[in-house]
PASEBA-1860 file (N, C-alpha, C; in nm, 3 decimals):
! residues 127
1> MSGEQRRN> 0.090/-0.121/0.001/0.000/0.000/0.000/0.087/0.122/0.002 ~ 0.062/0.214/-0.085/0.142/0.335/-0.094/0.114/0.432/0.020 ~ 0.199/0.531/0.040/0.177/0.631/0.145/0.058/0.716/0.113 ~ 0.024/0.738/-0.009/-0.087/0.822/-0.049/-0.220/0.752/-0.015 ~ -0.224/0.625/-0.039/-0.338/0.543/-0.007/-0.374/0.537/0.143 ~ -0.260/0.520/0.220/-0.278/0.518/0.365/-0.329/0.658/0.415 ~ -0.275/0.759/0.359/-0.315/0.895/0.394/-0.468/0.916/0.365 ~ -0.509/0.872/0.240/-0.647/0.886/0.201/-0.742/0.808/0.302
9> GAERTVFA> -0.695/0.690/0.351/-0.774/0.615/0.442/-0.786/0.686/0.576 ~ -0.677/0.746/0.620/-0.672/0.821/0.751/-0.758/0.946/0.732 ~ -0.748/1.010/0.618/-0.830/1.130/0.596/-0.979/1.093/0.598 ~ -1.017/0.986/0.540/-1.158/0.948/0.533/-1.206/0.916/0.677 ~ -1.120/0.843/0.752/-1.159/0.814/0.894/-1.183/0.942/0.972 ~ -1.085/1.034/0.962/-1.095/1.157/1.035/-1.221/1.237/0.989 ~ -1.251/1.237/0.859/-1.360/1.302/0.805/-1.497/1.240/0.860 ~ -1.498/1.110/0.860/-1.622/1.035/0.909/-1.645/1.068/1.060
17> VSAAILLA> -1.542/1.061/1.145/-1.559/1.098/1.284/-1.597/1.238/1.303 ~ -1.540/1.335/1.229/-1.574/1.472/1.241/-1.722/1.496/1.200 ~ -1.760/1.436/1.091/-1.897/1.447/1.043/-1.992/1.395/1.147 ~ -1.961/1.283/1.208/-2.059/1.229/1.310/-2.071/1.321/1.433 ~ -1.959/1.380/1.475/-1.961/1.472/1.586/-2.042/1.592/1.551 ~ -2.020/1.645/1.432/-2.093/1.762/1.390/-2.244/1.731/1.381 ~ -2.285/1.620/1.325/-2.426/1.577/1.315/-2.487/1.568/1.458 ~ -2.408/1.509/1.555/-2.457/1.495/1.694/-2.487/1.633/1.754
25> VVGLLVVD> -2.390/1.726/1.738/-2.408/1.859/1.794/-2.527/1.929/1.735 ~ -2.543/1.922/1.598/-2.658/1.984/1.534/-2.784/1.926/1.582 ~ -2.790/1.792/1.594/-2.912/1.723/1.645/-2.948/1.762/1.785 ~ -2.851/1.775/1.876/-2.883/1.821/2.010/-2.929/1.959/2.005 ~ -2.880/2.051/1.924/-2.932/2.185/1.914/-3.073/2.191/1.871 ~ -3.105/2.113/1.768/-3.242/2.102/1.719/-3.336/2.050/1.824 ~ -3.299/1.948/1.898/-3.384/1.888/1.999/-3.405/1.999/2.107 ~ -3.299/2.073/2.142/-3.317/2.175/2.242/-3.409/2.285/2.201
33> LVGTDDPA> -3.404/2.325/2.075/-3.494/2.432/2.022/-3.629/2.392/2.015 ~ -3.657/2.260/1.973/-3.791/2.211/1.950/-3.856/2.172/2.083 ~ -3.776/2.124/2.183/-3.827/2.077/2.305/-3.912/2.178/2.382 ~ -3.994/2.127/2.470/-4.084/2.212/2.552/-4.000/2.290/2.649 ~ -4.047/2.411/2.682/-3.981/2.492/2.777/-4.088/2.541/2.874 ~ -4.117/2.454/2.978/-4.222/2.494/3.073/-4.171/2.607/3.162 ~ -4.257/2.703/3.201/-4.220/2.807/3.290/-4.183/2.753/3.430 ~ -4.110/2.834/3.499/-4.077/2.799/3.639/-4.207/2.764/3.719
41> APVATVSE> -4.191/2.659/3.802/-4.308/2.617/3.883/-4.263/2.561/4.018 ~ -4.218/2.657/4.105/-4.168/2.608/4.242/-4.284/2.566/4.331 ~ -4.262/2.451/4.394/-4.352/2.394/4.493/-4.282/2.358/4.622 ~ -4.347/2.358/4.736/-4.293/2.325/4.860/-4.362/2.200/4.921 ~ -4.273/2.106/4.966/-4.326/1.983/5.026/-4.265/1.966/5.167 ~ -4.350/1.949/5.261/-4.309/1.941/5.408/-4.265/1.801/5.437 ~ -4.151/1.790/5.507/-4.097/1.667/5.554/-4.142/1.654/5.710 ~ -4.110/1.544/5.767/-4.154/1.516/5.906/-4.082/1.615/6.004
49> PRRLGDAF> -4.165/1.687/6.086/-4.111/1.777/6.189/-4.029/1.697/6.294 ~ -3.928/1.753/6.350/-3.858/1.687/6.464/-3.819/1.791/6.571 ~ -3.805/1.732/6.686/-3.773/1.819/6.803/-3.620/1.838/6.809 ~ -3.579/1.960/6.838/-3.439/1.993/6.850/-3.421/2.081/6.971 ~ -3.386/2.033/7.082/-3.381/2.110/7.203/-3.518/2.152/7.249 ~ -3.532/2.281/7.266/-3.665/2.333/7.309/-3.754/2.387/7.185 ~ -3.703/2.351/7.072/-3.771/2.398/6.944/-3.813/2.270/6.857 ~ -3.891/2.313/6.756/-3.932/2.207/6.653/-3.889/2.251/6.519
57> IVPVEVRN> -3.815/2.161/6.451/-3.757/2.193/6.315/-3.854/2.128/6.213 ~ -3.889/2.200/6.107/-3.966/2.152/6.001/-3.887/2.163/5.866 ~ -3.834/2.053/5.820/-3.761/2.061/5.686/-3.870/2.067/5.572 ~ -3.838/2.156/5.476/-3.922/2.173/5.357/-3.838/2.163/5.230 ~ -3.884/2.077/5.143/-3.818/2.069/5.015/-3.882/2.167/4.909 ~ -3.806/2.250/4.856/-3.851/2.338/4.754/-3.802/2.296/4.618 ~ -3.896/2.259/4.528/-3.860/2.199/4.402/-3.922/2.281/4.290 ~ -3.842/2.294/4.182/-3.890/2.366/4.062/-3.926/2.261/3.968
65> DGDGTAFD> -4.059/2.239/3.943/-4.117/2.140/3.849/-4.114/2.185/3.707 ~ -4.079/2.319/3.686/-4.077/2.370/3.551/-3.931/2.358/3.487 ~ -3.923/2.407/3.370/-3.790/2.407/3.300/-3.717/2.541/3.323 ~ -3.793/2.650/3.343/-3.738/2.782/3.363/-3.685/2.803/3.500 ~ -3.585/2.897/3.512/-3.526/2.930/3.642/-3.620/3.025/3.720 ~ -3.626/3.002/3.855/-3.699/3.092/3.945/-3.599/3.163/4.028 ~ -3.617/3.290/4.055/-3.530/3.373/4.141/-3.616/3.419/4.258 ~ -3.548/3.438/4.373/-3.618/3.490/4.499/-3.748/3.416/4.528
73> VEVRATLT> -3.736/3.287/4.533/-3.852/3.208/4.567/-3.886/3.216/4.717 ~ -3.997/3.276/4.751/-4.035/3.301/4.889/-4.123/3.186/4.934 ~ -4.081/3.124/5.046/-4.159/3.013/5.103/-4.202/3.059/5.242 ~ -4.333/3.045/5.262/-4.385/3.089/5.391/-4.446/2.970/5.469 ~ -4.419/2.958/5.600/-4.478/2.854/5.681/-4.556/2.924/5.795 ~ -4.678/2.882/5.814/-4.761/2.943/5.918/-4.811/2.825/6.010 ~ -4.786/2.834/6.136/-4.840/2.738/6.231/-4.945/2.802/6.319 ~ -5.068/2.749/6.309/-5.183/2.801/6.382/-5.224/2.696/6.486
81> TDDAAADE> -5.237/2.742/6.612/-5.284/2.655/6.717/-5.405/2.723/6.788 ~ -5.482/2.644/6.862/-5.599/2.701/6.921/-5.571/2.795/7.035 ~ -5.464/2.774/7.109/-5.432/2.848/7.227/-5.322/2.959/7.204 ~ -5.274/2.976/7.084/-5.168/3.073/7.068/-5.188/3.149/6.934 ~ -5.127/3.259/6.925/-5.129/3.328/6.796/-5.047/3.252/6.687 ~ -5.075/3.281/6.566/-5.006/3.209/6.457/-4.857/3.244/6.461 ~ -4.776/3.137/6.452/-4.639/3.153/6.436/-4.600/3.139/6.289 ~ -4.521/3.235/6.236/-4.498/3.241/6.098/-4.351/3.267/6.068
89> GTVVVAFL> -4.300/3.204/5.957/-4.166/3.223/5.917/-4.160/3.225/5.768 ~ -4.063/3.299/5.710/-4.044/3.313/5.573/-3.894/3.285/5.535 ~ -3.871/3.209/5.429/-3.733/3.184/5.380/-3.738/3.215/5.227 ~ -3.623/3.270/5.181/-3.617/3.306/5.041/-3.503/3.225/4.980 ~ -3.538/3.148/4.873/-3.432/3.076/4.792/-3.395/3.166/4.678 ~ -3.272/3.208/4.672/-3.229/3.310/4.579/-3.234/3.260/4.436 ~ -3.199/3.136/4.409/-3.180/3.076/4.276/-3.225/2.940/4.273 ~ -3.319/2.906/4.186/-3.371/2.769/4.175/-3.397/2.734/4.029
97> PGGDTEEV> -3.291/2.667/3.971/-3.300/2.621/3.827/-3.410/2.524/3.807 ~ -3.458/2.515/3.676/-3.559/2.418/3.643/-3.517/2.274/3.681 ~ -3.608/2.203/3.746/-3.577/2.064/3.784/-3.496/2.052/3.906 ~ -3.456/2.156/3.966/-3.363/2.155/4.088/-3.443/2.157/4.214 ~ -3.377/2.111/4.326/-3.442/2.106/4.456/-3.352/2.171/4.560 ~ -3.410/2.239/4.654/-3.337/2.296/4.770/-3.410/2.257/4.892 ~ -3.337/2.241/5.004/-3.406/2.216/5.131/-3.392/2.339/5.222 ~ -3.503/2.385/5.279/-3.501/2.492/5.376/-3.558/2.432/5.503
105> VFRFTTDP> -3.529/2.508/5.620/-3.581/2.455/5.742/-3.646/2.574/5.820 ~ -3.763/2.540/5.877/-3.831/2.637/5.964/-3.825/2.594/6.105 ~ -3.816/2.689/6.193/-3.799/2.660/6.343/-3.927/2.718/6.412 ~ -3.994/2.636/6.490/-4.107/2.681/6.570/-4.089/2.641/6.721 ~ -4.143/2.721/6.801/-4.136/2.694/6.947/-4.253/2.602/6.990 ~ -4.356/2.587/6.909/-4.474/2.505/6.936/-4.461/2.375/6.845 ~ -4.503/2.263/6.897/-4.506/2.140/6.823/-4.604/2.150/6.703 ~ -4.560/2.137/6.590/-4.651/2.143/6.470/-4.763/2.042/6.475
113> AEGELKVE> -4.741/1.928/6.550/-4.852/1.834/6.558/-4.969/1.885/6.641 ~ -4.947/1.988/6.719/-5.057/2.045/6.802/-5.140/2.155/6.731 ~ -5.107/2.181/6.608/-5.176/2.283/6.535/-5.188/2.250/6.385 ~ -5.221/2.356/6.305/-5.227/2.337/6.161/-5.112/2.408/6.099 ~ -5.027/2.331/6.032/-4.910/2.385/5.959/-4.941/2.405/5.816 ~ -4.919/2.524/5.762/-4.945/2.550/5.624/-4.809/2.614/5.566 ~ -4.759/2.538/5.460/-4.639/2.583/5.395/-4.667/2.601/5.246 ~ -4.628/2.714/5.193/-4.657/2.744/5.053/-4.549/2.835/4.994
121> VTSFAVP> -4.542/2.832/4.861/-4.459/2.922/4.788/-4.545/3.043/4.765 ~ -4.505/3.155/4.812/-4.593/3.278/4.798/-4.561/3.364/4.684 ~ -4.430/3.366/4.636/-4.394/3.444/4.522/-4.255/3.399/4.474 ~ -4.231/3.435/4.344/-4.100/3.416/4.286/-4.083/3.506/4.162 ~ -3.959/3.528/4.116/-3.935/3.611/4.003/-3.879/3.526/3.887 ~ -3.916/3.567/3.766/-3.861/3.494/3.651/-3.775/3.598/3.572 ~ -3.669/3.544/3.503/-3.580/3.635/3.429/-3.649/3.690/3.305
END
């Protein structure tokens, strides 16, 4: 086999690999452009409260079910009991990308089992 034939074979191989990579990149770009882009949709899910010293800790998972990014996600927890005024707390998650999850924690002096605990996302900003 002559040097020129070996070079042609190597050139063809490099060309085929380059073309395959280029097609893969173009394909991914097309899929990204055509794919759905759901707006940001942050939601809060309460985990099991636990006692910590003289307080009660309530972990909350804040999840963005949308594709878009949410900024300044405000999560409010309100604990209402029969014998006391409502105890309330607010936490702000600064940045929550689509599909991502953050955990925040609320602290109460009253056992959440003795009242009604309401946790909700009250507001967020979109770019």
